C-alpha positions, 0 to 999 in steps of 0.5 A: 598105544603109539608108545607101546608099539615104539617099544615093540619096534625097539624090541624087534630091532634088538632081535634083528641086531642079534640075528643079523640081517641078510642083505641080498648080493648085488651085481652091477654091469657097466661099460668101460670102453667102446660104444657098439661101433666096430671100428678103430679109434683111441679115446676115453671110455665110450668115445673110443672104438673097439673092433670085436674085442675077444681076449682081456687081461689086467696088469698089476697097475689096473690097466686092462689089455684087450686082444681084438679079433676084428682090429688085429690089435692089442689095446690098453685101457687105463683105470680112468678109461683112456684107450690107446693102442699098445701094439698092432697096426690092423693088418692080419700078418706076422710081424715083430716090432714095436707098437704099430710096427708089429702085426698079429694074425688073430690075438684071440687069447692072452695071459700076463706075467708078474712083470706085466708082459703079455703072452698072446696066442696068434694061431701058430705062435705065442707072441710076447708083448712088453709093457713098452709095446715091444713084440717078439716071438716067444715060442713057435716056428709058424709051422702048423704041427704039434712038435715039442722042444726048445721055443724056437724049434717047437711047433703049434697048430691052432692055439685057442687058449693060454694061462700062466701059473704062479711059477711063470709056466704057460699052458696053452690049448692046441689042436691039430687036424690033418688036411685029410681029417683022419688025424686029430691031436688035442693037447695042453702044451706047457712052456717053461719060463726058459722056453722049453715046450712039452705036451702036458696033457692029451686028456681033454677033447678039443681044449679051448680057454683055460685058467689056473688056481693058486694050487696050479690046477688047470681048468679047461673048457673042452669041445663037449661043453664041459670044464675039465680040471687037471691037477699039477700031476696031470690027473684030469677029471670033470669039474663041470658037466656038459649041460650045466649052463650051456656052452662055456667059453671064457674062464677067470679064477677069483682069489676066493676059489670061485670060477667065473665062466662066460656062456657064449650062446646063452649070453650070461656070466656064471660063478662056480663055487669051490663046491661046484655049485653054479650061480648066475651072476649077470645076463638075461640070456638075450643079446639085444637090446644092449643094456647096462645095469643090474645083473638081472637086467644087463645083456651081453652079446657072446661074452668071451674073455674074462679077467679080474683086477685087484679089487675083484672087479670082473672085466668082460670082453663083449665082442659083438657089442664091441665093448669091454664091460665091467661086472661088480659082484658084491657077493665077493667078500670085501676081504681078500682071503689067502686061506679058509680051512676047517677041521672036525675032531672025533669029539665034534669040535670044529676049528675054523681058520682063515687068513686075510691079506686085506680088509675094507670096512670090515666089522666082523665075521660070522662062522656058519655051518650046514648039513646040506649046503643050503640051510645055515646055522650061526656058530658064532661071531669073530670081530675084525682085527683090522684097525677101523675095519681096514687093513692091507696086512696078513691077519690070521683068525681061528674060531673053535665050536663044539657042535651040538651045544647052543644056549637058547634062553637069552632071546626069550628072556630078552623078549619077556624083559620088555613085557612090563613096559608094554601096556597095550594089550594087542602089543603085549599079545604080539610080543608074546607071539613073537617070543614064542616064534623066536623060541621055536626058531631057536629050537629048530636051530638047536635041531640043526646043531644036533643034525650037524653032530649026527652027520659029523659023527656018521663020518659024513661031510658038513659045510662051513662058510664065513659071512662078513658084516661091514660097518654099513650092516651089509652081509656077504658070504664066502662060498662053502668048504666041505669038512669031513666028519670022523 
């Protein structure tokens, strides 16, 4: 009997290997620097003190830079957790200089360029900080107005957000309210690398934090708790509606196209897929007690700034915990995509293409499709081209599938192949039940292919995603793309 059930177990294992195992995505939250005390003290990790850290960016070397609202300083955290002061002396003032000879009024938002220069929103000015800590004024004359023109003559009123695109153009959120309150100007301003300031958009109501993607689209938090998308041509549309998940504050765009959002009032971090599906990543909603750990148990106290490093680790400014936190979201593939595209022909032939710029421990990809974005059908597997699953080079993949066709006999045949070697009556009965159930499941999957064919034929959209399976057997998923039928 034991031998029979061991053979049954082998059969079940074979089935599991054929179907693949879905391992739930795991999120971990840890503290990078600070221990909860609002103070100024350089040091390592939790031995250092931060004072209301609000803004965060990461440079090309993995160093994290923090704008402190309370401390009026720019702090630097190395990849090993060593905290030092890059610029600022703690005095709330405007003063250019090097290191602690400089002063800031309120470094609430920052961006970083490809040369690792920081650009800091400081109420009415944009300050530039070099990697050596030299602080200068990049744009703004200190007069609280909204006036375009060359950097030194341009005026800003109340800067509340900044980002930089792939061409080095800065975009800032700037809001003006007259003393009488009867004149309001809300705008997104653009500053070229040469320092020319112009008004890019006035379509957003009280813009705040903002970010950009690889196609130079802007994503902006507005005063109505929405996230607005603005194309490079200035066309604005609602990307995430008010009430989706509370009051958004910080934004960070991942290379996969997922937009990460900090929700200040609800003390949570969300991920928004390219299809605009919002998913909770971390945070219970409670501010206290302070807790590191899994995404479902960790707490934040008014999370603000967000930034990714090259390893897809998300840094979070946690101002009222006076800490910088790190969120590792394993649902982000251990593969860096530069593209994921799909086309569906009139004959229902689906072609999927993707490129990777790096792969780590990657065994294979599984291409999946869905008619509703929730129930998925495996179309096929594609082995990794990376040597031993690891690569830092660009690799291109293409897979083609004919929707509506699926071979089913293999699984049932495999099951009945085991029947002669299983002598125990109960084990044989269990195996027969299992094979019948598998056949029913496969028939249902075939129906899914039929559904894909019908929906694509009707000119409606289907969803495509790529699952990645590493050599440890862990499966993670890309976010879906939408493919229009013909």
